[in-house]
Biopython code that builds the backbone (N, CA, C, O; Angstrom):
import numpy as np
from Bio.PDB.StructureBuilder import StructureBuilder

atoms = [
    (1, "MET", "N", (-54.240, 5.106, 38.787)),
    (1, "MET", "CA", (-54.643, 5.430, 40.626)),
    (1, "MET", "C", (-55.319, 6.943, 40.299)),
    (1, "MET", "O", (-54.835, 7.751, 39.507)),
    (2, "PRO", "N", (-56.883, 7.192, 41.305)),
    (2, "PRO", "CA", (-56.961, 8.600, 41.247)),
    (2, "PRO", "C", (-56.256, 9.879, 41.910)),
    (2, "PRO", "O", (-56.500, 9.778, 43.113)),
    (3, "LYS", "N", (-56.105, 10.107, 41.866)),
    (3, "LYS", "CA", (-55.087, 11.662, 42.979)),
    (3, "LYS", "C", (-56.375, 12.629, 42.898)),
    (3, "LYS", "O", (-57.208, 12.938, 42.046)),
    (4, "PHE", "N", (-56.059, 12.976, 44.390)),
    (4, "PHE", "CA", (-56.660, 14.526, 44.815)),
    (4, "PHE", "C", (-55.877, 14.992, 45.265)),
    (4, "PHE", "O", (-54.837, 14.484, 45.683)),
    (5, "CYS", "N", (-56.376, 16.633, 45.288)),
    (5, "CYS", "CA", (-55.362, 17.462, 45.882)),
    (5, "CYS", "C", (-56.245, 18.602, 46.555)),
    (5, "CYS", "O", (-57.329, 19.017, 46.146)),
    (6, "PHE", "N", (-55.384, 19.103, 47.923)),
    (6, "PHE", "CA", (-56.590, 19.850, 48.813)),
    (6, "PHE", "C", (-55.356, 20.691, 49.171)),
    (6, "PHE", "O", (-54.155, 20.431, 49.099)),
    (7, "ALA", "N", (-56.189, 22.048, 49.679)),
    (7, "ALA", "CA", (-55.474, 23.143, 50.463)),
    (7, "ALA", "C", (-56.200, 23.256, 51.860)),
    (7, "ALA", "O", (-57.334, 22.941, 52.221)),
    (8, "LEU", "N", (-55.062, 23.855, 52.549)),
    (8, "LEU", "CA", (-55.554, 24.535, 53.884)),
    (8, "LEU", "C", (-54.579, 25.462, 54.144)),
    (8, "LEU", "O", (-53.524, 25.425, 53.512)),
    (9, "ASP", "N", (-54.880, 26.667, 55.374)),
    (9, "ASP", "CA", (-54.106, 27.185, 56.008)),
    (9, "ASP", "C", (-53.623, 26.667, 57.297)),
    (9, "ASP", "O", (-54.064, 25.645, 57.823)),
    (10, "LEU", "N", (-52.514, 27.565, 57.880)),
    (10, "LEU", "CA", (-51.948, 27.011, 59.075)),
    (10, "LEU", "C", (-52.529, 28.648, 59.522)),
    (10, "LEU", "O", (-52.813, 29.593, 58.787)),
    (11, "LYS", "N", (-52.569, 28.520, 61.170)),
    (11, "LYS", "CA", (-52.268, 29.677, 61.745)),
    (11, "LYS", "C", (-51.000, 31.163, 61.470)),
    (11, "LYS", "O", (-49.806, 31.049, 61.193)),
    (12, "ASP", "N", (-51.331, 31.699, 61.552)),
    (12, "ASP", "CA", (-50.093, 32.459, 61.149)),
    (12, "ASP", "C", (-48.919, 32.885, 62.317)),
    (12, "ASP", "O", (-48.507, 33.968, 62.731)),
    (13, "ASP", "N", (-48.577, 31.353, 62.651)),
    (13, "ASP", "CA", (-47.910, 31.706, 64.071)),
    (13, "ASP", "C", (-46.443, 30.556, 64.067)),
    (13, "ASP", "O", (-46.602, 29.372, 64.367)),
    (14, "PRO", "N", (-45.170, 31.076, 63.717)),
    (14, "PRO", "CA", (-44.263, 30.338, 63.637)),
    (14, "PRO", "C", (-44.059, 29.139, 64.642)),
    (14, "PRO", "O", (-43.970, 27.991, 64.205)),
    (15, "THR", "N", (-43.999, 29.368, 65.762)),
    (15, "THR", "CA", (-44.453, 28.461, 66.696)),
    (15, "THR", "C", (-45.531, 27.543, 66.563)),
    (15, "THR", "O", (-45.266, 26.348, 66.430)),
    (16, "LEU", "N", (-46.647, 27.914, 66.580)),
    (16, "LEU", "CA", (-47.965, 26.391, 65.758)),
    (16, "LEU", "C", (-47.284, 26.284, 64.795)),
    (16, "LEU", "O", (-46.811, 25.174, 65.038)),
    (17, "ILE", "N", (-46.675, 26.691, 63.490)),
    (17, "ILE", "CA", (-46.077, 25.569, 62.653)),
    (17, "ILE", "C", (-45.607, 24.791, 62.845)),
    (17, "ILE", "O", (-45.885, 23.650, 62.475)),
    (18, "ALA", "N", (-44.196, 25.354, 63.887)),
    (18, "ALA", "CA", (-43.253, 23.899, 64.257)),
    (18, "ALA", "C", (-43.796, 22.983, 64.733)),
    (18, "ALA", "O", (-43.594, 21.777, 64.595)),
    (19, "GLU", "N", (-44.710, 23.682, 65.480)),
    (19, "GLU", "CA", (-45.491, 22.304, 66.447)),
    (19, "GLU", "C", (-46.157, 21.093, 65.544)),
    (19, "GLU", "O", (-46.181, 19.883, 65.772)),
    (20, "TYR", "N", (-46.647, 21.789, 64.529)),
    (20, "TYR", "CA", (-47.714, 21.276, 63.339)),
    (20, "TYR", "C", (-46.806, 20.272, 62.698)),
    (20, "TYR", "O", (-47.344, 19.255, 62.261)),
    (21, "GLU", "N", (-45.405, 20.414, 62.567)),
    (21, "GLU", "CA", (-44.521, 19.752, 61.580)),
    (21, "GLU", "C", (-44.467, 19.200, 62.369)),
    (21, "GLU", "O", (-44.954, 18.079, 62.218)),
    (22, "GLU", "N", (-43.899, 19.500, 63.699)),
    (22, "GLU", "CA", (-43.212, 18.497, 64.594)),
    (22, "GLU", "C", (-44.524, 16.372, 64.351)),
    (22, "GLU", "O", (-44.270, 15.264, 63.878)),
    (23, "TYR", "N", (-45.719, 17.004, 65.007)),
    (23, "TYR", "CA", (-46.704, 16.311, 64.782)),
    (23, "TYR", "C", (-46.803, 15.542, 63.699)),
    (23, "TYR", "O", (-47.070, 14.343, 63.776)),
    (24, "HIS", "N", (-46.565, 16.256, 62.431)),
    (24, "HIS", "CA", (-46.335, 15.451, 61.014)),
    (24, "HIS", "C", (-45.192, 14.784, 60.960)),
    (24, "HIS", "O", (-45.024, 14.463, 59.784)),
    (25, "LYS", "N", (-43.908, 14.232, 61.935)),
    (25, "LYS", "CA", (-43.230, 13.939, 61.663)),
    (25, "LYS", "C", (-42.891, 12.568, 62.139)),
    (25, "LYS", "O", (-42.056, 11.717, 61.833)),
    (26, "GLU", "N", (-43.798, 12.673, 62.951)),
    (26, "GLU", "CA", (-44.290, 10.879, 63.752)),
    (26, "GLU", "C", (-46.147, 10.860, 63.780)),
    (26, "GLU", "O", (-46.709, 10.606, 64.846)),
    (27, "VAL", "N", (-46.523, 10.994, 63.198)),
    (27, "VAL", "CA", (-48.152, 10.845, 63.116)),
    (27, "VAL", "C", (-48.143, 9.780, 63.848)),
    (27, "VAL", "O", (-47.307, 8.877, 63.860)),
    (28, "TRP", "N", (-49.379, 9.936, 64.646)),
    (28, "TRP", "CA", (-49.778, 8.670, 65.469)),
    (28, "TRP", "C", (-49.638, 7.362, 63.981)),
    (28, "TRP", "O", (-49.571, 7.555, 62.767)),
    (29, "PRO", "N", (-49.639, 5.910, 64.906)),
    (29, "PRO", "CA", (-49.756, 4.931, 63.891)),
    (29, "PRO", "C", (-51.539, 5.106, 63.816)),
    (29, "PRO", "O", (-52.069, 5.273, 62.718)),
    (30, "GLU", "N", (-52.282, 5.056, 64.954)),
    (30, "GLU", "CA", (-53.868, 4.685, 64.500)),
    (30, "GLU", "C", (-54.473, 5.649, 63.412)),
    (30, "GLU", "O", (-55.481, 5.484, 62.725)),
    (31, "ILE", "N", (-53.761, 6.494, 63.436)),
    (31, "ILE", "CA", (-54.103, 7.818, 62.389)),
    (31, "ILE", "C", (-53.554, 7.174, 60.488)),
    (31, "ILE", "O", (-54.221, 7.039, 59.462)),
    (32, "LYS", "N", (-52.162, 6.945, 60.778)),
    (32, "LYS", "CA", (-51.766, 6.226, 59.336)),
    (32, "LYS", "C", (-52.864, 5.250, 59.196)),
    (32, "LYS", "O", (-53.765, 5.421, 58.375)),
    (33, "LYS", "N", (-52.789, 3.955, 60.197)),
    (33, "LYS", "CA", (-53.959, 2.767, 59.867)),
    (33, "LYS", "C", (-55.357, 3.214, 59.378)),
    (33, "LYS", "O", (-55.896, 2.850, 58.332)),
    (34, "SER", "N", (-55.866, 4.081, 60.328)),
    (34, "SER", "CA", (-57.113, 4.442, 59.473)),
    (34, "SER", "C", (-56.775, 5.281, 58.014)),
    (34, "SER", "O", (-57.748, 5.092, 57.284)),
    (35, "ILE", "N", (-55.940, 5.987, 57.439)),
    (35, "ILE", "CA", (-55.814, 6.436, 56.364)),
    (35, "ILE", "C", (-55.889, 5.249, 55.349)),
    (35, "ILE", "O", (-56.748, 5.222, 54.468)),
    (36, "GLN", "N", (-54.947, 4.267, 55.515)),
    (36, "GLN", "CA", (-54.672, 3.502, 54.656)),
    (36, "GLN", "C", (-55.876, 2.417, 54.571)),
    (36, "GLN", "O", (-56.077, 1.829, 53.508)),
    (37, "GLU", "N", (-56.720, 2.151, 55.789)),
    (37, "GLU", "CA", (-57.881, 1.283, 55.865)),
    (37, "GLU", "C", (-59.002, 2.132, 54.991)),
    (37, "GLU", "O", (-59.768, 1.416, 54.346)),
    (38, "ALA", "N", (-59.152, 3.200, 54.908)),
    (38, "ALA", "CA", (-59.829, 3.760, 54.115)),
    (38, "ALA", "C", (-60.078, 3.924, 52.406)),
    (38, "ALA", "O", (-61.041, 4.305, 51.740)),
    (39, "GLY", "N", (-58.382, 3.321, 51.980)),
    (39, "GLY", "CA", (-58.486, 3.323, 50.913)),
    (39, "GLY", "C", (-56.961, 4.579, 50.062)),
    (39, "GLY", "O", (-56.553, 4.799, 48.921)),
    (40, "VAL", "N", (-56.723, 4.918, 51.041)),
    (40, "VAL", "CA", (-55.334, 6.307, 50.679)),
    (40, "VAL", "C", (-54.424, 5.322, 50.559)),
    (40, "VAL", "O", (-54.132, 4.536, 51.461)),
    (41, "GLU", "N", (-53.754, 5.344, 48.976)),
    (41, "GLU", "CA", (-52.646, 4.492, 48.993)),
    (41, "GLU", "C", (-51.325, 5.576, 49.059)),
    (41, "GLU", "O", (-50.427, 4.784, 49.345)),
    (42, "GLN", "N", (-50.832, 6.591, 48.987)),
    (42, "GLN", "CA", (-50.080, 7.538, 49.004)),
    (42, "GLN", "C", (-50.647, 8.964, 49.409)),
    (42, "GLN", "O", (-51.662, 9.480, 48.940)),
    (43, "MET", "N", (-49.878, 9.456, 50.280)),
    (43, "MET", "CA", (-50.429, 10.886, 50.954)),
    (43, "MET", "C", (-49.857, 11.824, 50.967)),
    (43, "MET", "O", (-49.650, 11.845, 52.180)),
    (44, "GLU", "N", (-49.288, 12.873, 50.531)),
    (44, "GLU", "CA", (-48.207, 13.898, 50.928)),
    (44, "GLU", "C", (-48.916, 15.495, 50.900)),
    (44, "GLU", "O", (-49.705, 16.093, 50.168)),
    (45, "ILE", "N", (-48.010, 15.842, 52.358)),
    (45, "ILE", "CA", (-48.191, 17.293, 52.776)),
    (45, "ILE", "C", (-46.924, 18.021, 52.265)),
    (45, "ILE", "O", (-45.820, 17.510, 52.079)),
    (46, "TYR", "N", (-47.324, 19.431, 52.055)),
    (46, "TYR", "CA", (-46.236, 20.387, 51.639)),
    (46, "TYR", "C", (-46.473, 21.693, 51.927)),
    (46, "TYR", "O", (-47.366, 22.136, 51.205)),
    (47, "ARG", "N", (-46.205, 22.178, 52.393)),
    (47, "ARG", "CA", (-45.965, 23.892, 52.877)),
    (47, "ARG", "C", (-45.622, 24.934, 52.687)),
    (47, "ARG", "O", (-44.491, 24.886, 52.205)),
    (48, "TRP", "N", (-45.949, 25.876, 52.789)),
    (48, "TRP", "CA", (-45.785, 27.423, 52.090)),
    (48, "TRP", "C", (-45.872, 28.260, 53.006)),
    (48, "TRP", "O", (-47.068, 28.526, 53.131)),
    (49, "GLU", "N", (-45.321, 28.777, 53.656)),
    (49, "GLU", "CA", (-45.422, 29.859, 54.678)),
    (49, "GLU", "C", (-46.545, 29.130, 55.672)),
    (49, "GLU", "O", (-46.265, 28.217, 56.449)),
    (50, "ASN", "N", (-47.804, 29.679, 55.504)),
    (50, "ASN", "CA", (-48.313, 28.832, 56.686)),
    (50, "ASN", "C", (-49.967, 28.371, 55.469)),
    (50, "ASN", "O", (-51.111, 28.281, 55.915)),
    (51, "ARG", "N", (-49.599, 28.172, 54.042)),
    (51, "ARG", "CA", (-50.436, 27.486, 53.234)),
    (51, "ARG", "C", (-50.058, 25.778, 53.283)),
    (51, "ARG", "O", (-48.944, 25.396, 52.925)),
    (52, "LEU", "N", (-50.895, 25.012, 53.666)),
    (52, "LEU", "CA", (-50.677, 23.539, 52.866)),
    (52, "LEU", "C", (-51.197, 22.910, 51.685)),
    (52, "LEU", "O", (-52.259, 23.375, 51.270)),
    (53, "PHE", "N", (-50.774, 22.122, 51.161)),
    (53, "PHE", "CA", (-51.035, 21.752, 49.692)),
    (53, "PHE", "C", (-51.071, 19.711, 50.332)),
    (53, "PHE", "O", (-50.401, 19.179, 51.217)),
    (54, "MET", "N", (-51.911, 19.235, 49.601)),
    (54, "MET", "CA", (-52.180, 17.848, 50.351)),
    (54, "MET", "C", (-52.115, 17.066, 48.652)),
    (54, "MET", "O", (-52.738, 17.688, 47.792)),
    (55, "VAL", "N", (-51.585, 16.109, 48.320)),
    (55, "VAL", "CA", (-51.332, 15.270, 47.372)),
    (55, "VAL", "C", (-52.090, 13.618, 48.113)),
    (55, "VAL", "O", (-51.515, 12.883, 48.914)),
    (56, "MET", "N", (-53.197, 13.457, 47.652)),
    (56, "MET", "CA", (-53.520, 11.999, 47.964)),
    (56, "MET", "C", (-53.656, 11.374, 47.078)),
    (56, "MET", "O", (-54.205, 11.958, 46.144)),
    (57, "GLU", "N", (-53.268, 9.904, 46.839)),
    (57, "GLU", "CA", (-53.280, 8.919, 45.473)),
    (57, "GLU", "C", (-54.367, 7.411, 46.452)),
    (57, "GLU", "O", (-54.162, 6.660, 47.405)),
    (58, "VAL", "N", (-55.458, 7.663, 45.497)),
    (58, "VAL", "CA", (-56.302, 6.374, 46.524)),
    (58, "VAL", "C", (-56.831, 5.350, 45.587)),
    (58, "VAL", "O", (-56.839, 5.304, 44.357)),
    (59, "SER", "N", (-57.277, 4.530, 46.515)),
    (59, "SER", "CA", (-57.376, 2.732, 45.600)),
    (59, "SER", "C", (-58.661, 3.274, 44.639)),
    (59, "SER", "O", (-59.053, 4.396, 44.962)),
    (60, "GLU", "N", (-59.186, 2.810, 43.806)),
    (60, "GLU", "CA", (-60.345, 2.459, 42.826)),
    (60, "GLU", "C", (-62.013, 2.417, 43.467)),
    (60, "GLU", "O", (-63.100, 2.902, 43.152)),
    (61, "GLU", "N", (-61.443, 1.493, 44.588)),
    (61, "GLU", "CA", (-62.667, 1.949, 45.535)),
    (61, "GLU", "C", (-62.441, 2.838, 46.752)),
    (61, "GLU", "O", (-62.556, 2.322, 47.864)),
    (62, "PHE", "N", (-62.086, 4.314, 46.626)),
    (62, "PHE", "CA", (-61.951, 4.942, 47.681)),
    (62, "PHE", "C", (-63.276, 5.723, 47.572)),
    (62, "PHE", "O", (-63.734, 6.021, 46.469)),
    (63, "SER", "N", (-63.792, 6.000, 48.546)),
    (63, "SER", "CA", (-65.040, 6.791, 48.660)),
    (63, "SER", "C", (-65.079, 8.058, 49.690)),
    (63, "SER", "O", (-64.723, 7.743, 50.825)),
    (64, "PHE", "N", (-65.365, 9.140, 49.555)),
    (64, "PHE", "CA", (-64.667, 10.243, 50.523)),
    (64, "PHE", "C", (-66.214, 9.969, 51.508)),
    (64, "PHE", "O", (-66.074, 10.058, 52.728)),
    (65, "GLU", "N", (-67.408, 9.698, 51.048)),
    (65, "GLU", "CA", (-68.194, 9.380, 52.418)),
    (65, "GLU", "C", (-68.028, 8.048, 52.924)),
    (65, "GLU", "O", (-69.021, 7.925, 53.640)),
    (66, "GLN", "N", (-67.487, 7.152, 52.980)),
    (66, "GLN", "CA", (-67.005, 5.870, 53.338)),
    (66, "GLN", "C", (-66.035, 6.377, 54.202)),
    (66, "GLN", "O", (-66.292, 6.277, 55.402)),
    (67, "LYS", "N", (-64.681, 7.046, 53.785)),
    (67, "LYS", "CA", (-63.633, 7.645, 54.602)),
    (67, "LYS", "C", (-64.423, 8.648, 55.806)),
    (67, "LYS", "O", (-64.050, 8.340, 56.938)),
    (68, "GLU", "N", (-65.217, 9.535, 55.778)),
    (68, "GLU", "CA", (-66.148, 10.695, 56.574)),
    (68, "GLU", "C", (-66.555, 9.707, 57.555)),
    (68, "GLU", "O", (-66.212, 9.757, 58.736)),
    (69, "SER", "N", (-67.344, 8.746, 57.012)),
    (69, "SER", "CA", (-68.135, 7.777, 58.391)),
    (69, "SER", "C", (-67.029, 6.910, 59.029)),
    (69, "SER", "O", (-67.189, 6.836, 60.248)),
    (70, "MET", "N", (-66.163, 6.363, 58.662)),
    (70, "MET", "CA", (-64.771, 5.800, 59.153)),
    (70, "MET", "C", (-64.454, 6.886, 60.308)),
    (70, "MET", "O", (-64.907, 6.808, 61.450)),
    (71, "ASP", "N", (-63.780, 7.701, 59.931)),
    (71, "ASP", "CA", (-63.397, 8.985, 60.845)),
    (71, "ASP", "C", (-64.376, 9.167, 61.756)),
    (71, "ASP", "O", (-64.051, 9.140, 62.943)),
    (72, "ALA", "N", (-65.517, 9.347, 61.457)),
    (72, "ALA", "CA", (-66.567, 9.856, 62.417)),
    (72, "ALA", "C", (-66.992, 8.661, 63.975)),
    (72, "ALA", "O", (-67.346, 8.872, 65.135)),
    (73, "ALA", "N", (-66.710, 7.454, 63.167)),
    (73, "ALA", "CA", (-66.173, 6.428, 64.034)),
    (73, "ALA", "C", (-65.186, 6.430, 64.904)),
    (73, "ALA", "O", (-65.254, 6.104, 66.089)),
    (74, "ASN", "N", (-64.599, 6.665, 64.527)),
    (74, "ASN", "CA", (-62.963, 6.446, 65.372)),
    (74, "ASN", "C", (-62.345, 7.560, 66.421)),
    (74, "ASN", "O", (-61.726, 8.578, 66.112)),
    (75, "PRO", "N", (-62.574, 7.241, 67.330)),
    (75, "PRO", "CA", (-62.158, 7.877, 68.171)),
    (75, "PRO", "C", (-61.136, 8.834, 68.423)),
    (75, "PRO", "O", (-61.193, 10.000, 68.815)),
    (76, "LYS", "N", (-60.131, 8.046, 68.094)),
    (76, "LYS", "CA", (-58.508, 8.473, 67.937)),
    (76, "LYS", "C", (-58.221, 9.427, 66.750)),
    (76, "LYS", "O", (-57.224, 10.148, 66.769)),
    (77, "VAL", "N", (-58.944, 9.429, 65.894)),
    (77, "VAL", "CA", (-58.938, 10.103, 64.386)),
    (77, "VAL", "C", (-59.966, 11.170, 65.015)),
    (77, "VAL", "O", (-59.605, 12.127, 64.330)),
    (78, "GLN", "N", (-60.646, 11.517, 65.556)),
    (78, "GLN", "CA", (-61.619, 12.551, 66.004)),
    (78, "GLN", "C", (-60.599, 13.313, 67.231)),
    (78, "GLN", "O", (-60.659, 14.525, 67.441)),
    (79, "GLU", "N", (-59.797, 12.510, 67.883)),
    (79, "GLU", "CA", (-58.870, 13.286, 68.910)),
    (79, "GLU", "C", (-57.634, 14.190, 68.093)),
    (79, "GLU", "O", (-57.213, 15.306, 68.398)),
    (80, "TRP", "N", (-57.218, 13.322, 66.971)),
    (80, "TRP", "CA", (-56.429, 13.968, 66.078)),
    (80, "TRP", "C", (-57.014, 15.273, 65.318)),
    (80, "TRP", "O", (-56.436, 16.359, 65.346)),
    (81, "GLU", "N", (-57.894, 15.101, 64.824)),
    (81, "GLU", "CA", (-58.568, 16.205, 63.994)),
    (81, "GLU", "C", (-58.825, 17.232, 65.127)),
    (81, "GLU", "O", (-58.669, 18.410, 64.807)),
    (82, "ASN", "N", (-59.178, 16.978, 66.346)),
    (82, "ASN", "CA", (-59.167, 18.182, 67.150)),
    (82, "ASN", "C", (-57.873, 18.469, 67.682)),
    (82, "ASN", "O", (-58.075, 19.348, 68.519)),
    (83, "LEU", "N", (-56.853, 18.248, 67.657)),
    (83, "LEU", "CA", (-55.402, 18.705, 68.420)),
    (83, "LEU", "C", (-55.360, 19.208, 66.594)),
    (83, "LEU", "O", (-55.084, 20.406, 66.529)),
    (84, "MET", "N", (-55.487, 18.812, 65.716)),
    (84, "MET", "CA", (-54.993, 19.706, 64.588)),
    (84, "MET", "C", (-55.594, 20.729, 64.267)),
    (84, "MET", "O", (-54.915, 21.478, 63.565)),
    (85, "TRP", "N", (-56.793, 21.141, 64.537)),
    (85, "TRP", "CA", (-57.768, 22.216, 64.203)),
    (85, "TRP", "C", (-56.987, 23.187, 65.502)),
    (85, "TRP", "O", (-57.475, 24.311, 65.627)),
    (86, "LYS", "N", (-56.045, 22.900, 66.281)),
    (86, "LYS", "CA", (-55.638, 24.230, 67.212)),
    (86, "LYS", "C", (-54.375, 25.181, 65.845)),
    (86, "LYS", "O", (-53.873, 26.305, 65.845)),
    (87, "TYR", "N", (-54.295, 23.895, 64.778)),
    (87, "TYR", "CA", (-52.879, 24.302, 64.200)),
    (87, "TYR", "C", (-53.511, 25.142, 62.834)),
    (87, "TYR", "O", (-52.924, 26.080, 62.296)),
    (88, "GLN", "N", (-54.933, 24.551, 62.367)),
    (88, "GLN", "CA", (-55.385, 24.870, 61.119)),
    (88, "GLN", "C", (-56.400, 25.824, 61.191)),
    (88, "GLN", "O", (-57.245, 26.066, 62.053)),
    (89, "LYS", "N", (-56.133, 26.328, 60.076)),
    (89, "LYS", "CA", (-57.028, 27.359, 59.514)),
    (89, "LYS", "C", (-57.848, 27.454, 58.837)),
    (89, "LYS", "O", (-57.359, 27.771, 57.752)),
    (90, "ALA", "N", (-59.406, 27.339, 58.721)),
    (90, "ALA", "CA", (-59.891, 27.296, 57.211)),
    (90, "ALA", "C", (-59.449, 28.149, 56.115)),
    (90, "ALA", "O", (-58.897, 29.144, 56.585)),
    (91, "LEU", "N", (-59.469, 28.155, 55.016)),
    (91, "LEU", "CA", (-59.501, 28.870, 54.010)),
    (91, "LEU", "C", (-60.493, 30.045, 53.366)),
    (91, "LEU", "O", (-61.409, 29.571, 52.694)),
    (92, "PRO", "N", (-60.472, 31.125, 53.435)),
    (92, "PRO", "CA", (-61.292, 32.653, 53.255)),
    (92, "PRO", "C", (-62.246, 31.615, 52.007)),
    (92, "PRO", "O", (-61.927, 31.085, 50.942)),
    (93, "GLY", "N", (-63.615, 31.695, 52.866)),
    (93, "GLY", "CA", (-64.619, 31.397, 51.613)),
    (93, "GLY", "C", (-65.176, 29.760, 52.083)),
    (93, "GLY", "O", (-66.042, 29.077, 51.537)),
    (94, "THR", "N", (-64.637, 29.560, 52.852)),
    (94, "THR", "CA", (-65.248, 28.247, 53.684)),
    (94, "THR", "C", (-66.025, 27.606, 54.414)),
    (94, "THR", "O", (-65.409, 27.470, 55.471)),
    (95, "LYS", "N", (-67.204, 27.027, 54.522)),
    (95, "LYS", "CA", (-68.312, 27.069, 55.343)),
    (95, "LYS", "C", (-67.276, 26.537, 56.702)),
    (95, "LYS", "O", (-66.137, 26.079, 56.801)),
    (96, "GLU", "N", (-68.747, 27.006, 57.944)),
    (96, "GLU", "CA", (-68.477, 26.906, 59.014)),
    (96, "GLU", "C", (-67.670, 25.156, 59.420)),
    (96, "GLU", "O", (-68.293, 24.210, 58.939)),
    (97, "GLY", "N", (-66.848, 24.927, 59.947)),
    (97, "GLY", "CA", (-66.173, 23.457, 60.153)),
    (97, "GLY", "C", (-65.300, 22.767, 59.319)),
    (97, "GLY", "O", (-64.561, 21.818, 59.581)),
    (98, "GLU", "N", (-65.517, 23.480, 58.089)),
    (98, "GLU", "CA", (-64.687, 22.693, 57.029)),
    (98, "GLU", "C", (-63.603, 22.916, 57.055)),
    (98, "GLU", "O", (-63.286, 24.046, 57.426)),
    (99, "LYS", "N", (-62.216, 21.664, 56.563)),
    (99, "LYS", "CA", (-60.927, 22.110, 57.153)),
    (99, "LYS", "C", (-60.316, 21.965, 55.272)),
    (99, "LYS", "O", (-60.601, 22.816, 54.429)),
    (100, "TRP", "N", (-59.471, 20.711, 54.981)),
    (100, "TRP", "CA", (-59.039, 20.682, 53.786)),
    (100, "TRP", "C", (-59.795, 20.996, 52.715)),
    (100, "TRP", "O", (-60.952, 20.626, 52.920)),
    (101, "GLN", "N", (-59.655, 21.538, 51.615)),
    (101, "GLN", "CA", (-60.876, 22.016, 50.169)),
    (101, "GLN", "C", (-60.033, 21.402, 49.135)),
    (101, "GLN", "O", (-58.842, 21.521, 48.848)),
    (102, "GLN", "N", (-60.877, 20.802, 48.722)),
    (102, "GLN", "CA", (-60.877, 20.447, 47.577)),
    (102, "GLN", "C", (-60.410, 20.695, 46.083)),
    (102, "GLN", "O", (-61.324, 20.673, 45.258)),
    (103, "MET", "N", (-58.746, 20.999, 45.462)),
    (103, "MET", "CA", (-58.586, 21.578, 44.452)),
    (103, "MET", "C", (-59.107, 21.209, 42.992)),
    (103, "MET", "O", (-59.101, 19.999, 42.766)),
    (104, "LYS", "N", (-59.536, 21.990, 42.007)),
    (104, "LYS", "CA", (-59.680, 21.858, 40.554)),
    (104, "LYS", "C", (-58.576, 21.386, 39.901)),
    (104, "LYS", "O", (-57.661, 22.116, 40.283)),
    (105, "LYS", "N", (-58.198, 20.688, 39.235)),
    (105, "LYS", "CA", (-57.477, 20.199, 38.190)),
    (105, "LYS", "C", (-57.569, 21.410, 37.629)),
    (105, "LYS", "O", (-58.685, 21.926, 37.663)),
    (106, "ILE", "N", (-56.693, 22.005, 37.118)),
    (106, "ILE", "CA", (-56.890, 23.455, 35.645)),
    (106, "ILE", "C", (-55.767, 22.777, 34.473)),
    (106, "ILE", "O", (-56.075, 22.986, 33.300)),
    (107, "PHE", "N", (-54.560, 22.026, 34.713)),
    (107, "PHE", "CA", (-53.593, 21.888, 34.029)),
    (107, "PHE", "C", (-52.849, 20.757, 34.093)),
    (107, "PHE", "O", (-52.232, 20.508, 35.129)),
    (108, "ALA", "N", (-52.800, 19.970, 33.080)),
    (108, "ALA", "CA", (-51.451, 18.752, 32.842)),
    (108, "ALA", "C", (-50.946, 18.800, 31.890)),
    (108, "ALA", "O", (-51.332, 19.415, 30.897)),
    (109, "LEU", "N", (-49.859, 18.080, 32.019)),
    (109, "LEU", "CA", (-48.743, 18.444, 30.596)),
    (109, "LEU", "C", (-48.262, 16.645, 30.723)),
    (109, "LEU", "O", (-47.433, 16.171, 29.946)),
]
sb = StructureBuilder()
sb.init_structure("model")
sb.init_model(0)
sb.init_chain("A")
sb.init_seg("    ")
for serial, (resi, resn, name, xyz) in enumerate(atoms, 1):
    if name == "N":
        sb.init_residue(resn, " ", resi, " ")
    sb.init_atom(name, np.array(xyz, "f"), 0.0, 1.0, " ", f" {name:<3s}", serial, name[0])
structure = sb.get_structure()
């Protein structure tokens, strides 16, 4: 099963970080459904300080382009993404409007 890892920062504000974590305790059902329908089979997000790390395991048929298209056409996903941007902060060096940055695998045991 293909696996991808991503990084993103949160705004360095303890109140905002706590709110962000609360939202992720009960992610909206429409968001979970859209993730699964795109072919994401497992997803985990970890946090250290204000740095987020996401691990995503996907089906063989998964396509980033298809997921992006599905997300753009889904008003609830757009609402969620806009809400989350209140808490998120782009990593240094990213282009305007970019969020999660795919990480390059450099070691495996």
